[in-house]
C-alpha positions in Angstrom: -63.1 -17.5 24.5 -60.3 -16.7 21.9 -61.2 -16.5 18.1 -61.8 -19.5 15.9 -62.3 -21.6 18.7 -65.7 -23.3 19.2 -67.0 -25.2 22.4 -69.6 -27.7 22.4 -71.1 -30.9 23.9 -71.5 -33.8 21.5 -74.3 -36.3 21.6 -73.9 -38.7 24.5 -72.9 -41.8 23.1 -74.3 -44.5 25.8 -72.4 -42.3 28.6 -73.4 -39.9 31.4 -70.4 -38.3 31.1 -70.3 -35.3 29.0 -67.1 -34.4 27.1 -66.3 -30.7 25.9 -64.9 -30.5 22.3 -62.5 -27.8 21.6 -61.5 -27.2 18.1 -60.0 -24.5 16.0 -59.0 -23.8 12.4 -55.5 -24.2 12.1 -52.9 -23.0 9.1 -50.2 -25.1 7.7 -47.2 -23.0 8.0 -43.8 -23.6 6.5 -42.2 -27.3 6.3 -45.7 -28.6 7.4 -45.9 -27.0 10.8 -48.9 -26.8 12.4 -49.4 -24.4 16.0 -51.4 -26.0 18.4 -53.5 -23.2 20.1 -52.8 -22.7 24.0 -56.4 -23.5 25.1 -56.0 -27.0 23.5 -52.4 -27.9 24.7 -53.5 -26.8 28.2 -56.4 -29.3 27.7 -54.1 -31.9 26.8 -51.6 -31.5 29.5 -49.1 -30.5 27.0 -45.8 -28.3 27.2 -42.8 -27.4 25.2 -40.9 -30.3 24.4 -43.1 -33.0 24.7 -43.6 -35.9 22.2 -46.8 -36.7 20.9 -48.7 -39.2 18.7 -50.1 -38.4 15.1 -52.5 -40.9 13.9 -54.1 -40.7 10.4 -57.1 -42.5 9.3 -60.2 -42.4 7.1 -59.3 -38.6 6.2 -58.6 -37.5 9.8 -55.7 -36.6 11.9 -55.6 -37.3 15.5 -53.1 -36.0 17.9 -52.9 -38.1 21.0 -50.4 -37.4 24.1 -48.4 -40.8 24.9 -50.1 -40.9 28.7 -53.1 -41.0 26.9 -52.5 -43.9 24.3 -50.8 -45.8 27.1 -54.0 -45.8 29.3 -56.2 -46.4 26.2 -53.9 -49.4 25.3 -53.9 -50.7 29.2 -57.6 -50.7 28.8 -57.9 -52.4 25.5 -55.4 -55.6 27.2 -56.9 -55.6 30.7 -59.6 -57.8 29.5 -57.2 -60.4 28.5 -55.2 -60.8 31.7 -57.3 -61.4 35.2 -57.4 -58.8 37.8 -54.9 -58.4 40.5 -52.7 -61.0 38.7 -49.0 -59.4 38.2 -47.9 -60.1 34.0 -44.8 -59.5 35.4 -44.6 -62.2 38.0 -46.3 -64.7 36.0 -43.5 -63.8 33.3 -40.9 -64.7 35.8 -42.3 -67.7 37.3 -42.9 -68.9 33.7 -38.9 -68.3 32.7 -37.8 -69.8 36.1 -39.7 -72.9 35.4 -38.2 -72.8 32.1 -34.6 -71.9 33.6 -35.0 -74.8 36.0 -34.7 -72.4 39.3 -37.1 -73.0 42.1 -40.0 -70.3 42.8 
């Protein structure tokens, strides 16, 4: 494993799935640049030119890929709409009714 990496299994938080945590000591470069090590980029599915989301909260900086953030948001919002119901179809049905169009 490359120097500076630690791989560990965090304690399970009510889940049977085990997660591998990759960590590295990073140095802040000119202009505030940070290089994400290749092993972490690979684990995140990142390639040069990709956009990632940086979240800072409670003293922690988290980097999240856009597909992962979309997945998380979909997971959060799915409890607000019934399964097997197209929200787009529902929206269009409401708009057609509002416009006086037939369904």
